[in-house]
C-alpha distance (Angstrom), angle and dihedral (degrees) to the residues before:
residue distance angle dihedral
M1 . . .
K2 3.79 . .
F3 3.81 91.5 .
T4 3.81 91.3 52.1
S5 3.80 93.8 52.3
I6 3.82 92.3 47.8
F7 3.80 90.5 49.3
F8 3.81 91.5 48.6
L9 3.81 92.5 48.8
T10 3.81 92.8 47.7
S11 3.80 94.0 47.6
T12 3.81 90.5 47.2
L13 3.80 91.7 52.4
L14 3.81 91.9 47.1
A15 3.80 91.2 49.6
Y16 3.81 90.7 48.4
Q17 3.82 91.5 51.3
Y18 3.80 91.1 47.1
F19 3.79 94.7 50.9
D20 3.79 92.9 39.8
S21 3.81 90.4 55.1
Y22 3.78 99.4 43.6
E23 3.79 110.6 26.2
C24 3.77 114.8 83.3
Q25 3.77 141.2 147.2
P26 3.83 113.5 -83.7
E27 3.80 117.3 -103.9
T28 3.80 92.8 16.6
Y29 3.79 118.8 141.0
D30 3.81 130.0 -166.7
C31 3.80 140.4 166.1
E32 3.81 96.2 -119.7
G33 3.81 95.2 119.1
S34 3.80 122.8 130.1
Y35 3.81 92.9 -106.8
P36 3.83 133.2 39.3
N37 3.82 91.1 -109.6
E38 3.81 94.3 53.1
Y39 3.77 129.1 88.6
R40 3.79 134.1 179.6
H41 3.79 125.7 -122.4
C42 3.80 120.7 -164.8
Y43 3.80 107.3 -135.0
K44 3.81 119.7 178.1
G45 3.81 91.6 -21.2
T46 3.82 95.9 -50.0
W47 3.80 128.5 101.2
R48 3.81 114.0 -119.4
T49 3.81 120.3 -169.5
R50 3.80 116.3 -132.9
N51 3.80 131.5 -176.0
C52 3.80 127.9 -129.4
G53 3.81 91.9 -156.4
N54 3.79 134.5 -115.5
S55 3.82 119.2 -31.0
R56 3.80 91.5 11.8
A57 3.78 132.3 110.7
C58 3.78 132.7 -158.2
L59 3.80 114.8 -115.5
P60 3.81 126.4 -177.8
N61 3.81 111.1 -111.1
G62 3.76 112.4 -169.1
H63 3.79 125.6 -54.3
N64 3.84 112.4 -9.0
K65 3.82 93.4 -21.6
V66 3.81 133.5 109.3
T67 3.79 138.2 -161.0
C68 3.79 127.1 -150.0
A69 3.81 104.3 -135.6
K70 3.79 126.7 -168.5
M71 3.81 113.3 -110.0
Y72 3.80 119.1 -137.5
């Protein structure tokens, strides 16, 4: 019984992490990339990382939008 409850809890947490990482609202953008010049775009329920380019940084721009601004 104890093994079953531990297995259930572990699988539930793994499923939650999986869905939390990959499910998103379509056409949503955010600046949660690994680098300042990266942004994320939600495409068909999956986060895709995009790049603003060299010498640019991602800045939030309103609700679920981003802007690539030139860094000085």
